[in-house]
C-alpha positions in Angstrom: -0.3 0.0 -0.1 1.4 3.3 -1.1 1.4 6.6 0.5 -2.4 7.7 -1.8 -3.5 4.4 -1.2 -3.2 4.7 3.2 -4.7 8.6 3.2 -7.6 7.3 1.4 -8.5 4.5 4.2 -7.2 6.6 6.8 -10.5 8.8 5.2 -12.7 5.8 5.1 -11.8 4.8 8.6 -12.7 8.1 9.9 -16.1 8.5 8.4 -16.5 5.0 9.8 -15.4 5.6 13.4 -17.0 9.4 13.1 -19.9 8.7 11.0 -21.4 11.7 8.0 -20.9 14.5 9.5 -19.9 13.7 12.8 -23.1 12.6 13.5 -23.1 8.2 14.6 -20.0 6.6 13.6 -19.1 4.1 15.7 -16.8 5.5 18.1 -14.9 2.4 19.3 -11.9 2.7 20.8 -11.4 -0.9 19.6 -11.7 -0.1 15.6 -8.8 2.5 16.1 -6.6 -0.5 16.4 -8.1 -2.3 14.3 -7.3 0.5 12.1 -3.7 0.7 12.9 -3.4 -3.0 12.4 -5.1 -2.5 8.5 -1.5 -0.6 7.8 1.5 -1.1 6.7 4.1 0.1 9.8 5.0 2.8 7.8 2.1 4.4 7.3 0.8 4.7 10.7 2.3 7.5 12.3 -0.4 8.9 8.8 -3.5 6.8 11.2 -2.0 8.9 14.2 -1.5 12.4 13.1 -5.1 12.3 11.4 -6.7 11.2 15.1 -4.3 14.0 16.9 -6.5 16.5 14.1 -9.8 15.0 14.5 -9.6 15.7 18.4 -8.7 19.7 17.7 -12.2 19.5 15.0 -14.4 18.1 16.1 -13.7 19.8 20.0 -15.5 17.3 21.7 -14.3 15.6 25.7 -15.7 12.3 24.7 -14.4 12.1 21.9 -11.1 12.6 22.7 -11.2 10.2 25.8 -12.4 7.5 22.7 -9.2 8.4 20.5 -6.8 8.4 23.6 -8.2 5.0 24.7 -7.3 3.5 20.9 -3.9 4.8 21.1 -4.1 3.4 24.3 -5.2 -0.1 23.4 -3.2 -0.2 20.6 -0.1 0.6 22.1 -0.6 -2.4 24.3 -1.7 -4.8 21.8 1.1 -3.8 20.0 -0.7 -2.1 17.3 1.0 1.3 17.0 4.2 2.0 18.8 4.4 5.0 21.6 7.3 6.4 19.2 4.8 7.0 16.1 2.0 8.1 18.4 4.3 10.9 19.9 5.6 11.5 15.9 1.8 12.1 14.9 
């Protein structure tokens, strides 16, 4: 998977996570783990960056908690390294 393919996958994942126009969506931290696992390691930083952007864009504490829990779960399950999360 190339960079453009990864960005397209991430955009699709964000729609699944947050829903259309931030309404609905799964809002499930376990999905974040799956999103990291589905990407090649070299593109996982793109997902970390996008999730950080989404937290600030949406600006809701509950959604920030979902991302934080998803990052924590992904790190615990070795789906992403702490270094990637820091870069993102």
